[in-house]
C-alpha atoms as an extended CHARMM CRD file, in Angstrom:
* protein
*
       193  EXT
         1         1  ALA       CA            -14.2540000000      -11.2120000000       17.5090000000  PROA      1               0.0000000000
         2         2  ASP       CA            -12.4820000000      -14.5860000000       17.4300000000  PROA      2               0.0000000000
         3         3  ASP       CA             -8.9090000000      -13.9710000000       16.2880000000  PROA      3               0.0000000000
         4         4  GLY       CA             -7.9650000000      -17.6800000000       16.3350000000  PROA      4               0.0000000000
         5         5  PRO       CA             -8.1000000000      -18.3430000000       12.5740000000  PROA      5               0.0000000000
         6         6  ARG       CA             -6.3340000000      -15.0400000000       11.8190000000  PROA      6               0.0000000000
         7         7  HSD       CA             -3.5970000000      -15.8430000000       14.3320000000  PROA      7               0.0000000000
         8         8  LEU       CA             -3.0650000000      -19.2910000000       12.8460000000  PROA      8               0.0000000000
         9         9  GLU       CA             -2.7800000000      -17.7920000000        9.3690000000  PROA      9               0.0000000000
        10        10  ARG       CA             -0.4410000000      -14.8940000000       10.1200000000  PROA      10              0.0000000000
        11        11  GLY       CA              0.9380000000      -15.7870000000       13.5370000000  PROA      11              0.0000000000
        12        12  ILE       CA              1.1570000000      -13.7900000000       16.7530000000  PROA      12              0.0000000000
        13        13  HSD       CA              3.0600000000      -10.5270000000       17.1020000000  PROA      13              0.0000000000
        14        14  VAL       CA              4.2820000000      -10.1130000000       20.6750000000  PROA      14              0.0000000000
        15        15  VAL       CA              6.0760000000       -7.3230000000       22.5130000000  PROA      15              0.0000000000
        16        16  THR       CA              7.7200000000       -7.0880000000       25.9140000000  PROA      16              0.0000000000
        17        17  SER       CA              5.4280000000       -5.7510000000       28.6170000000  PROA      17              0.0000000000
        18        18  ALA       CA              6.5520000000       -3.0210000000       30.9980000000  PROA      18              0.0000000000
        19        19  VAL       CA              4.8680000000       -5.0230000000       33.7680000000  PROA      19              0.0000000000
        20        20  ARG       CA              7.3340000000       -7.2980000000       35.5810000000  PROA      20              0.0000000000
        21        21  ARG       CA              6.4490000000      -10.5780000000       37.2500000000  PROA      21              0.0000000000
        22        22  ASP       CA              7.7370000000      -11.3420000000       40.7240000000  PROA      22              0.0000000000
        23        23  PRO       CA              8.4180000000      -15.0920000000       40.9080000000  PROA      23              0.0000000000
        24        24  THR       CA              8.4790000000      -14.9380000000       44.7090000000  PROA      24              0.0000000000
        25        25  SER       CA              4.8660000000      -13.7650000000       44.8750000000  PROA      25              0.0000000000
        26        26  PRO       CA              2.6230000000      -16.4590000000       46.3810000000  PROA      26              0.0000000000
        27        27  LEU       CA             -0.0300000000      -15.5930000000       43.7480000000  PROA      27              0.0000000000
        28        28  GLY       CA              2.3230000000      -15.6570000000       40.7570000000  PROA      28              0.0000000000
        29        29  ALA       CA              1.7350000000      -19.2110000000       39.5740000000  PROA      29              0.0000000000
        30        30  LEU       CA             -1.9640000000      -19.3570000000       40.4390000000  PROA      30              0.0000000000
        31        31  LYS       CA             -4.7680000000      -19.1310000000       37.9290000000  PROA      31              0.0000000000
        32        32  THR       CA             -7.0400000000      -16.4480000000       39.3880000000  PROA      32              0.0000000000
        33        33  THR       CA             -9.7740000000      -14.1150000000       38.2060000000  PROA      33              0.0000000000
        34        34  SER       CA             -7.8120000000      -11.0620000000       39.3620000000  PROA      34              0.0000000000
        35        35  ARG       CA             -5.3450000000      -10.5410000000       36.5350000000  PROA      35              0.0000000000
        36        36  ALA       CA             -5.1160000000       -6.7730000000       36.2070000000  PROA      36              0.0000000000
        37        37  ASP       CA             -1.5110000000       -7.0880000000       35.0340000000  PROA      37              0.0000000000
        38        38  ASP       CA             -2.6500000000       -9.3230000000       32.1380000000  PROA      38              0.0000000000
        39        39  VAL       CA             -5.2670000000       -6.7850000000       31.0750000000  PROA      39              0.0000000000
        40        40  PHE       CA             -2.7910000000       -3.9130000000       31.3120000000  PROA      40              0.0000000000
        41        41  ALA       CA             -0.1610000000       -5.8390000000       29.3090000000  PROA      41              0.0000000000
        42        42  ARG       CA             -2.7090000000       -6.7700000000       26.6280000000  PROA      42              0.0000000000
        43        43  LEU       CA             -3.6860000000       -3.0930000000       26.3010000000  PROA      43              0.0000000000
        44        44  GLU       CA              0.0020000000       -2.2070000000       26.1000000000  PROA      44              0.0000000000
        45        45  ALA       CA              0.4280000000       -4.7110000000       23.2670000000  PROA      45              0.0000000000
        46        46  LYS       CA             -2.5770000000       -3.3590000000       21.3650000000  PROA      46              0.0000000000
        47        47  ARG       CA             -1.2000000000        0.2020000000       21.6320000000  PROA      47              0.0000000000
        48        48  ALA       CA              2.0630000000       -1.0820000000       20.1480000000  PROA      48              0.0000000000
        49        49  GLY       CA              0.2160000000       -2.7620000000       17.2660000000  PROA      49              0.0000000000
        50        50  ALA       CA              0.8510000000       -6.2610000000       18.6610000000  PROA      50              0.0000000000
        51        51  ASP       CA             -1.4380000000       -9.1490000000       19.5610000000  PROA      51              0.0000000000
        52        52  ASP       CA             -0.0540000000      -10.0330000000       22.9820000000  PROA      52              0.0000000000
        53        53  ALA       CA              2.6670000000       -9.2150000000       25.4840000000  PROA      53              0.0000000000
        54        54  ILE       CA              5.4410000000      -11.2550000000       27.0470000000  PROA      54              0.0000000000
        55        55  PHE       CA              6.1830000000      -10.6780000000       30.7070000000  PROA      55              0.0000000000
        56        56  LEU       CA              9.6850000000      -10.5600000000       32.1090000000  PROA      56              0.0000000000
        57        57  THR       CA             10.5110000000      -11.3020000000       35.7240000000  PROA      57              0.0000000000
        58        58  VAL       CA             11.8210000000       -8.5450000000       37.9680000000  PROA      58              0.0000000000
        59        59  ASP       CA             15.3500000000       -9.7710000000       37.1580000000  PROA      59              0.0000000000
        60        60  GLY       CA             14.7910000000       -9.7680000000       33.3830000000  PROA      60              0.0000000000
        61        61  HSD       CA             14.0220000000      -13.4140000000       32.5520000000  PROA      61              0.0000000000
        62        62  LEU       CA             11.2650000000      -14.4260000000       30.1280000000  PROA      62              0.0000000000
        63        63  SER       CA              8.1120000000      -15.4830000000       31.9390000000  PROA      63              0.0000000000
        64        64  GLU       CA              4.9170000000      -16.0240000000       29.8910000000  PROA      64              0.0000000000
        65        65  ALA       CA              2.3690000000      -14.2620000000       27.7040000000  PROA      65              0.0000000000
        66        66  THR       CA             -0.8260000000      -12.8120000000       29.1550000000  PROA      66              0.0000000000
        67        67  THR       CA             -2.7770000000      -16.0780000000       28.8210000000  PROA      67              0.0000000000
        68        68  ALA       CA             -0.2900000000      -18.5800000000       27.4140000000  PROA      68              0.0000000000
        69        69  ASN       CA              3.0280000000      -20.2870000000       27.9670000000  PROA      69              0.0000000000
        70        70  LEU       CA              5.9900000000      -19.4430000000       25.7530000000  PROA      70              0.0000000000
        71        71  PHE       CA              8.3100000000      -21.7990000000       23.8540000000  PROA      71              0.0000000000
        72        72  VAL       CA             11.4800000000      -21.0010000000       21.9320000000  PROA      72              0.0000000000
        73        73  VAL       CA             13.1120000000      -23.3640000000       19.4570000000  PROA      73              0.0000000000
        74        74  ARG       CA             16.7040000000      -23.3140000000       18.2820000000  PROA      74              0.0000000000
        75        75  GLY       CA             17.8770000000      -26.2560000000       16.2190000000  PROA      75              0.0000000000
        76        76  THR       CA             16.7020000000      -29.3670000000       18.0670000000  PROA      76              0.0000000000
        77        77  ARG       CA             16.3630000000      -27.5780000000       21.4260000000  PROA      77              0.0000000000
        78        78  ILE       CA             12.8930000000      -26.5630000000       22.5610000000  PROA      78              0.0000000000
        79        79  ALA       CA             12.8180000000      -24.4790000000       25.7300000000  PROA      79              0.0000000000
        80        80  THR       CA             10.1670000000      -22.8920000000       27.8830000000  PROA      80              0.0000000000
        81        81  PRO       CA             10.6240000000      -20.6190000000       30.8800000000  PROA      81              0.0000000000
        82        82  SER       CA             11.2350000000      -22.4320000000       34.1540000000  PROA      82              0.0000000000
        83        83  LEU       CA              8.4740000000      -22.6790000000       36.7400000000  PROA      83              0.0000000000
        84        84  ALA       CA             10.8730000000      -20.6600000000       38.9150000000  PROA      84              0.0000000000
        85        85  THR       CA              9.8290000000      -17.5950000000       36.8820000000  PROA      85              0.0000000000
        86        86  GLY       CA              6.3910000000      -17.7350000000       38.5190000000  PROA      86              0.0000000000
        87        87  ILE       CA              4.5040000000      -18.9880000000       35.4660000000  PROA      87              0.0000000000
        88        88  LEU       CA              1.3700000000      -21.0910000000       35.4040000000  PROA      88              0.0000000000
        89        89  ALA       CA              2.3000000000      -24.7440000000       34.8050000000  PROA      89              0.0000000000
        90        90  GLY       CA              0.0090000000      -25.2440000000       31.8230000000  PROA      90              0.0000000000
        91        91  THR       CA             -1.2610000000      -28.6780000000       30.8250000000  PROA      91              0.0000000000
        92        92  THR       CA             -0.5350000000      -27.9680000000       27.1540000000  PROA      92              0.0000000000
        93        93  ARG       CA              2.9750000000      -26.8710000000       28.1550000000  PROA      93              0.0000000000
        94        94  ASP       CA              3.4970000000      -30.1800000000       29.9600000000  PROA      94              0.0000000000
        95        95  TRP       CA              2.1650000000      -32.1370000000       26.9770000000  PROA      95              0.0000000000
        96        96  ILE       CA              4.5390000000      -30.3320000000       24.5830000000  PROA      96              0.0000000000
        97        97  LEU       CA              7.5590000000      -30.9740000000       26.8380000000  PROA      97              0.0000000000
        98        98  ALA       CA              6.6870000000      -34.6820000000       27.0450000000  PROA      98              0.0000000000
        99        99  TRP       CA              6.0780000000      -34.9100000000       23.2910000000  PROA      99              0.0000000000
       100       100  ALA       CA              9.3360000000      -33.1340000000       22.4640000000  PROA      100             0.0000000000
       101       101  SER       CA             11.3280000000      -35.5210000000       24.6420000000  PROA      101             0.0000000000
       102       102  ARG       CA              9.6630000000      -38.5520000000       23.0300000000  PROA      102             0.0000000000
       103       103  VAL       CA             10.6110000000      -37.4330000000       19.5140000000  PROA      103             0.0000000000
       104       104  GLY       CA             14.2280000000      -36.7860000000       20.4210000000  PROA      104             0.0000000000
       105       105  LEU       CA             14.2410000000      -33.0270000000       20.8600000000  PROA      105             0.0000000000
       106       106  ASP       CA             16.2380000000      -31.5040000000       23.7010000000  PROA      106             0.0000000000
       107       107  ALA       CA             13.2310000000      -30.3330000000       25.7380000000  PROA      107             0.0000000000
       108       108  THR       CA             14.0850000000      -28.1140000000       28.6640000000  PROA      108             0.0000000000
       109       109  GLU       CA             12.7400000000      -25.6580000000       31.1910000000  PROA      109             0.0000000000
       110       110  ALA       CA             15.2370000000      -22.8330000000       31.6130000000  PROA      110             0.0000000000
       111       111  MET       CA             15.8690000000      -19.3370000000       32.8810000000  PROA      111             0.0000000000
       112       112  LEU       CA             15.5540000000      -17.6820000000       29.4720000000  PROA      112             0.0000000000
       113       113  LEU       CA             16.4040000000      -14.1100000000       28.5640000000  PROA      113             0.0000000000
       114       114  PRO       CA             14.8230000000      -11.9100000000       25.8760000000  PROA      114             0.0000000000
       115       115  ARG       CA             17.8960000000      -12.5430000000       23.6910000000  PROA      115             0.0000000000
       116       116  ASP       CA             17.0250000000      -16.2740000000       23.7340000000  PROA      116             0.0000000000
       117       117  LEU       CA             13.6950000000      -15.4240000000       22.1470000000  PROA      117             0.0000000000
       118       118  ARG       CA             15.2280000000      -12.9550000000       19.6840000000  PROA      118             0.0000000000
       119       119  ASP       CA             17.8890000000      -15.5240000000       18.6480000000  PROA      119             0.0000000000
       120       120  ALA       CA             15.4390000000      -18.4330000000       18.3170000000  PROA      120             0.0000000000
       121       121  ASP       CA             14.7050000000      -20.1700000000       15.0230000000  PROA      121             0.0000000000
       122       122  GLU       CA             11.0370000000      -20.1220000000       15.9130000000  PROA      122             0.0000000000
       123       123  ALA       CA              8.7310000000      -19.5170000000       18.8550000000  PROA      123             0.0000000000
       124       124  PHE       CA              5.1550000000      -20.2650000000       19.8120000000  PROA      124             0.0000000000
       125       125  LEU       CA              2.5920000000      -19.7930000000       22.5640000000  PROA      125             0.0000000000
       126       126  SER       CA              0.5170000000      -22.5850000000       24.0750000000  PROA      126             0.0000000000
       127       127  SER       CA             -2.6140000000      -22.7520000000       26.1710000000  PROA      127             0.0000000000
       128       128  SER       CA             -5.4540000000      -25.1890000000       26.6810000000  PROA      128             0.0000000000
       129       129  VAL       CA             -7.9340000000      -22.6950000000       25.2250000000  PROA      129             0.0000000000
       130       130  ALA       CA             -6.0140000000      -21.3530000000       22.2080000000  PROA      130             0.0000000000
       131       131  GLY       CA             -3.9530000000      -24.4470000000       21.4700000000  PROA      131             0.0000000000
       132       132  ILE       CA             -0.6180000000      -23.6920000000       19.8640000000  PROA      132             0.0000000000
       133       133  LEU       CA             -0.0260000000      -20.4080000000       18.0800000000  PROA      133             0.0000000000
       134       134  PRO       CA              3.1360000000      -19.4610000000       16.1900000000  PROA      134             0.0000000000
       135       135  VAL       CA              4.9740000000      -16.3000000000       17.2300000000  PROA      135             0.0000000000
       136       136  THR       CA              5.9790000000      -14.5300000000       14.0490000000  PROA      136             0.0000000000
       137       137  ARG       CA              7.2670000000      -11.2490000000       15.5440000000  PROA      137             0.0000000000
       138       138  PHE       CA              8.8260000000      -10.2880000000       18.8560000000  PROA      138             0.0000000000
       139       139  ASP       CA              9.7700000000       -6.6620000000       19.5150000000  PROA      139             0.0000000000
       140       140  GLY       CA             10.3570000000       -6.2020000000       15.7810000000  PROA      140             0.0000000000
       141       141  ARG       CA             12.2530000000       -9.4640000000       15.1700000000  PROA      141             0.0000000000
       142       142  VAL       CA             10.5360000000      -11.5620000000       12.4620000000  PROA      142             0.0000000000
       143       143  PHE       CA             10.5690000000      -15.3550000000       12.7290000000  PROA      143             0.0000000000
       144       144  ARG       CA             10.3810000000      -17.8180000000        9.8850000000  PROA      144             0.0000000000
       145       145  ARG       CA              7.5500000000      -20.3020000000       10.1500000000  PROA      145             0.0000000000
       146       146  MET       CA              9.0580000000      -23.7890000000       10.4950000000  PROA      146             0.0000000000
       147       147  TYR       CA              6.4440000000      -25.2540000000       12.8560000000  PROA      147             0.0000000000
       148       148  LEU       CA              8.8430000000      -28.0090000000       13.9010000000  PROA      148             0.0000000000
       149       149  SER       CA              7.6380000000      -29.7740000000       10.7510000000  PROA      149             0.0000000000
       150       150  LEU       CA             10.7680000000      -31.9110000000       10.5570000000  PROA      150             0.0000000000
       151       151  TYR       CA              9.4820000000      -33.6020000000       13.6860000000  PROA      151             0.0000000000
       152       152  GLY       CA              5.9090000000      -34.0580000000       12.4920000000  PROA      152             0.0000000000
       153       153  PHE       CA              4.5450000000      -31.2990000000       14.6930000000  PROA      153             0.0000000000
       154       154  PRO       CA              2.3940000000      -28.9040000000       12.6650000000  PROA      154             0.0000000000
       155       155  VAL       CA              2.0770000000      -26.0490000000       15.1520000000  PROA      155             0.0000000000
       156       156  GLU       CA             -0.6830000000      -24.4960000000       13.0880000000  PROA      156             0.0000000000
       157       157  HSD       CA             -2.9870000000      -27.2380000000       14.4250000000  PROA      157             0.0000000000
       158       158  SER       CA             -4.3480000000      -27.1710000000       17.9250000000  PROA      158             0.0000000000
       159       159  VAL       CA             -3.0950000000      -29.7110000000       20.4440000000  PROA      159             0.0000000000
       160       160  GLU       CA             -6.4880000000      -31.3920000000       20.3330000000  PROA      160             0.0000000000
       161       161  ARG       CA             -6.2150000000      -31.8600000000       16.5530000000  PROA      161             0.0000000000
       162       162  MET       CA             -2.6940000000      -33.2530000000       16.9580000000  PROA      162             0.0000000000
       163       163  LYS       CA             -3.9560000000      -35.7900000000       19.5080000000  PROA      163             0.0000000000
       164       164  GLN       CA             -6.7220000000      -36.8150000000       17.0740000000  PROA      164             0.0000000000
       165       165  LEU       CA             -4.1800000000      -37.2480000000       14.2740000000  PROA      165             0.0000000000
       166       166  MET       CA             -1.9190000000      -39.3280000000       16.5040000000  PROA      166             0.0000000000
       167       167  LEU       CA             -4.8130000000      -41.6190000000       17.4300000000  PROA      167             0.0000000000
       168       168  GLN       CA             -5.8270000000      -41.9540000000       13.7710000000  PROA      168             0.0000000000
       169       169  LEU       CA             -2.2410000000      -42.7760000000       12.8470000000  PROA      169             0.0000000000
       170       170  ARG       CA             -2.0680000000      -45.4100000000       15.6130000000  PROA      170             0.0000000000
       171       171  ASP       CA             -5.3450000000      -46.9420000000       14.4510000000  PROA      171             0.0000000000
       172       172  GLY       CA             -4.2340000000      -46.9010000000       10.8130000000  PROA      172             0.0000000000
       173       173  THR       CA             -7.1190000000      -44.6540000000        9.7160000000  PROA      173             0.0000000000
       174       174  VAL       CA             -4.8510000000      -41.9550000000        8.3160000000  PROA      174             0.0000000000
       175       175  GLU       CA             -2.1170000000      -42.7820000000        5.8230000000  PROA      175             0.0000000000
       176       176  ARG       CA             -0.1740000000      -39.5260000000        5.9840000000  PROA      176             0.0000000000
       177       177  LEU       CA             -0.3540000000      -36.4210000000        8.1370000000  PROA      177             0.0000000000
       178       178  GLN       CA             -0.9840000000      -33.3660000000        6.0040000000  PROA      178             0.0000000000
       179       179  GLY       CA              2.0650000000      -31.1520000000        5.8950000000  PROA      179             0.0000000000
       180       180  SER       CA              4.2700000000      -33.4670000000        7.9310000000  PROA      180             0.0000000000
       181       181  GLY       CA              5.6020000000      -35.8470000000        5.2850000000  PROA      181             0.0000000000
       182       182  ILE       CA              7.0020000000      -39.3290000000        5.7120000000  PROA      182             0.0000000000
       183       183  GLN       CA              9.5900000000      -38.2780000000        8.3250000000  PROA      183             0.0000000000
       184       184  GLY       CA              6.8890000000      -36.7870000000       10.5390000000  PROA      184             0.0000000000
       185       185  ARG       CA              4.7860000000      -39.9430000000       10.2040000000  PROA      185             0.0000000000
       186       186  LYS       CA              7.7040000000      -42.1130000000       11.3080000000  PROA      186             0.0000000000
       187       187  VAL       CA              8.3640000000      -39.8640000000       14.2740000000  PROA      187             0.0000000000
       188       188  LEU       CA              4.7320000000      -39.9410000000       15.3680000000  PROA      188             0.0000000000
       189       189  GLN       CA              4.6340000000      -43.7300000000       14.9970000000  PROA      189             0.0000000000
       190       190  ARG       CA              7.6740000000      -43.9340000000       17.2980000000  PROA      190             0.0000000000
       191       191  CYS       CA              5.8180000000      -41.7690000000       19.8400000000  PROA      191             0.0000000000
       192       192  LEU       CA              2.8760000000      -44.1310000000       19.8780000000  PROA      192             0.0000000000
       193       193  ASN       CA              4.9070000000      -47.3120000000       20.3950000000  PROA      193             0.0000000000
């Protein structure tokens, strides 16, 4: 069953996986068809009543979810685990980092710890297939759902939909982005100039 609409409505509940990622592995950052650790972690998450699992590195840093990159937001800082954690350098991840910098957020790649995720104002997962999905629970911690709306970034939309909205805004075919308000429209106009 396609959980996409359900995940957009209620968000993603994630837990920490017992599987640890070794950033020094030559296969760590490659997209391969042999992802037994992803399957095991997803099963682990399901047993815990969660939707997905977050991997930690062997030294305890946040890495990524089973099929998506992770972002944490605190105030105007948006951070994602560094490539040094052995993650896949996702195209959606790169797009979000570039977008965040353009709209004046402090976008960074960092060596994040689980406490950074627990202390975040909000968090989300990103992938080219699933788009952008809000994390609403992590190991029992509940997040409020801000969706970076002050910056005109409705996370509940996929990246593809956001690109369409930006093009429509540039072309003048949409007067106002739903849910983003005037401030979000101004920010997006700045991005397009």
